[in-house]
N, C-alpha and C positions, 0 to 999 in steps of 0.2 A: 601148458597149463590148461586144466579143465576147471570150469567154474559151475557151481550149482547154487541155485537159490532155493532154500528149504523153508517151509512154513505151513500155515494152514489158513483157514478163513477167519474173518474177524470175530465170528461167534465163539470160536475156540478160545481166542485170546481174551475176549471180553470176560469170559467166565473163569479165567485162570489167574492165579496170583503170580507175582514175580518169581518166586522160588520154583513153582511148577514150570513156568516158561523157561527158566534157566535149565532145569532138568531135561525138558524136551529138547532144547537145542544141544545140550551136552550129549544126550542119547543119539541125536542125529549125527553129531561129529564122531562119536565113538563107533557108530555103524560104519561110516566111511573109513575110519582108521583101521578097524578090524578087517574090512574087505580089501582095502587098497594099500594098507601099510601106514602106520602113524608117521613114519619118517618121510612119507611123500606128501603129507598135508602141509601146505604153505601157510594157510590162514583160515580161520573160522571166526567170522565177525558177525555179531548180531546187530541188526539195524532196528531201532525203535523210533526213528524219526519220520516214518511214513505212516500210512493208515493202519497197516498191520505189521507187527514185528516179524522179522524174517532173518534167516541166516545166510550169509554169503560164504560159501565154502570153496576154497581153491586148493587144488592139489596137482601133483605131477603124475600123469598116467603111465605108470611103469607096469609092463606085462612081460613076464619071463625075462626080467633084467633089461628090457629094452623100452625106450620111450615109444608108446604106441597107443594113442587115443582111439584110433580106428578099430583096433582089435578088442577094445574094452567097451566101446559105446556105439555099436550100430543100433538101428531102430529096435530090433528084437531084444537086444541086451538092455537097452534103456527101459523098455516095458517091464522086463524081468526085474530090473533094479528098483523101479517104482513099487512093484508088488512086494519085493523083498523088504524094502524100507518100511512099507506099510505093515507087513507082518511082524517085523522085529521092533518097530518103534511106534507107528501110528496106532495099531490096535491097543497098545499099552495105555494110550491116552484117549481111547474111545473115538478115534477118528475113523471115517469111512474111506475106503479106497476110491480114488477118483475113477471116472469112467475110462475104461480101456478103449483105445482107438478113437478117442474123442476128436472131433474136428474143431474144437474150440481154438480160437486164435488168441494170441497173447499180444499185448501192446507194450511198447517201450516205457521206461520210467518217465521220459519227457512227455510222451503221449498221455500217460496216466495223470501227470501233474496238470497238463493243459485241460484234460477232461474235468478234473476236480475244480480248477479255477473257473471253467465255463459253468459248471453246475452251481458253484457258489454264487457267481455273478447272476445267473438266472434266478436263483432263490432270492437274492437280494432285490433284484428288479421286481419280482412278483410281490415281495413284501412292500416295496415302495409304491407299486401300483395299488395295492390294497389300502394302504394308508392314504394315498391320494384320493381314492374313491370315498373313503370315510370322511375325509376333510371336505371334499366337495359336497357330500350329503349334508354335513353340518352347516356349511356355508349356505346351501340352498334353503335349509330350514331357517337359518337366521334371516335371510333375505325375505322369505315369506312372512315371518313373524314381524319384521320391520314394516312391510307393506300393509299389514293388517292394522298396525298401530296408528 
């Protein structure tokens, strides 16, 4: 089985309604069905429980009647697949093609969740620090007022 995660950035989904999101993911699934055979698709499930909606698409890589992921998805063919998906689906939704040969690294879902938890905790700590400073300034003002009386 081969698995792909398909989606876009948060800005795209922020500005699209549920119906358009559904159509986008349907078009992505249709692209893979047309290219690799509808009968080979095992599942296409949209996840909306994380920061950005995305599609988990799983299928059996059949090539010339044989199970063969390697013949379908070497590095060059994956680059071509990304471009073809963008040309047939992404352009329709006004998306830009990602940088080819990008050296960007991807993190696992658990690493992403840990990063979000850390960022939230830091933001909360900063807010508590700010409130503490404000309360300390108020207390200092009250103490000075009390000393003057």
